[in-house]
C-alpha positions as CSV (number, residue, x, y, z in Angstrom):
1,T,15.0,-11.2,-5.1
2,L,13.6,-8.9,-7.8
3,F,10.8,-7.9,-5.5
4,R,13.4,-7.1,-2.4
5,H,15.5,-5.2,-4.9
6,F,12.5,-3.2,-6.0
7,I,11.4,-2.5,-2.3
8,Q,14.9,-1.6,-1.5
9,T,15.2,0.9,-4.4
10,L,11.9,2.5,-3.2
11,L,13.5,2.8,0.4
12,Q,16.5,4.5,-0.8
13,Q,14.7,6.9,-3.1
14,G,12.4,7.9,-0.2
15,V,9.3,6.7,-1.8
16,L,8.9,4.0,1.1
17,H,9.9,4.2,4.7
18,A,10.3,1.5,7.6
19,D,9.0,2.2,11.1
20,A,10.5,0.9,14.2
21,Q,8.8,-2.5,13.8
22,G,10.0,-2.9,10.2
23,K,6.6,-2.2,8.7
24,L,6.7,-0.5,5.3
25,G,4.9,2.9,4.9
26,Y,4.5,5.6,2.3
27,H,3.9,9.3,2.0
28,D,0.1,10.3,1.9
29,K,0.7,11.9,-1.4
30,L,1.8,8.6,-3.1
31,G,-1.6,7.2,-2.0
32,E,-3.4,10.1,-3.6
33,L,-1.5,9.6,-6.9
34,A,-2.3,6.0,-7.0
35,E,-5.9,6.8,-6.3
36,G,-6.1,9.2,-9.1
37,V,-4.4,6.8,-11.5
38,A,-6.8,4.0,-10.5
39,K,-9.7,6.2,-11.2
40,R,-8.6,6.6,-14.8
41,V,-7.8,2.9,-15.3
42,L,-10.2,0.9,-13.1
43,S,-13.9,0.7,-13.0
44,A,-15.6,2.2,-9.9
45,E,-16.8,-1.6,-9.0
46,L,-13.3,-2.9,-9.2
47,R,-11.8,0.0,-7.1
48,L,-14.6,-0.5,-4.5
49,S,-13.7,-4.4,-4.3
50,I,-10.1,-3.6,-4.0
51,R,-10.7,-1.2,-1.1
52,Q,-13.1,-3.7,0.6
53,V,-10.6,-6.5,0.4
54,A,-7.8,-4.3,1.6
55,L,-9.8,-3.0,4.6
56,H,-10.9,-6.5,5.4
57,R,-7.1,-7.7,5.4
58,D,-6.1,-4.7,7.6
59,D,-8.9,-5.7,10.2
60,G,-7.7,-9.1,10.4
61,L,-4.0,-8.1,11.0
62,E,-5.0,-5.7,13.7
63,T,-7.1,-8.5,15.6
64,S,-4.4,-11.2,15.2
65,T,-1.9,-9.1,16.9
66,L,-3.9,-8.5,20.1
């Protein structure tokens, strides 16, 4: 319930939005902000690993819905 409350708060404040299918999305500027913070906190290797895992997961989700 804590996570649901957190997501609901982000939706109410306009940080996140839900599309017609109920999938959550966010403004491009939020992604840019997170990328900038990640560059200061995480090593280049770790950022690359996270990006590869995220892209691989997105590929799997797209093919599973076909």
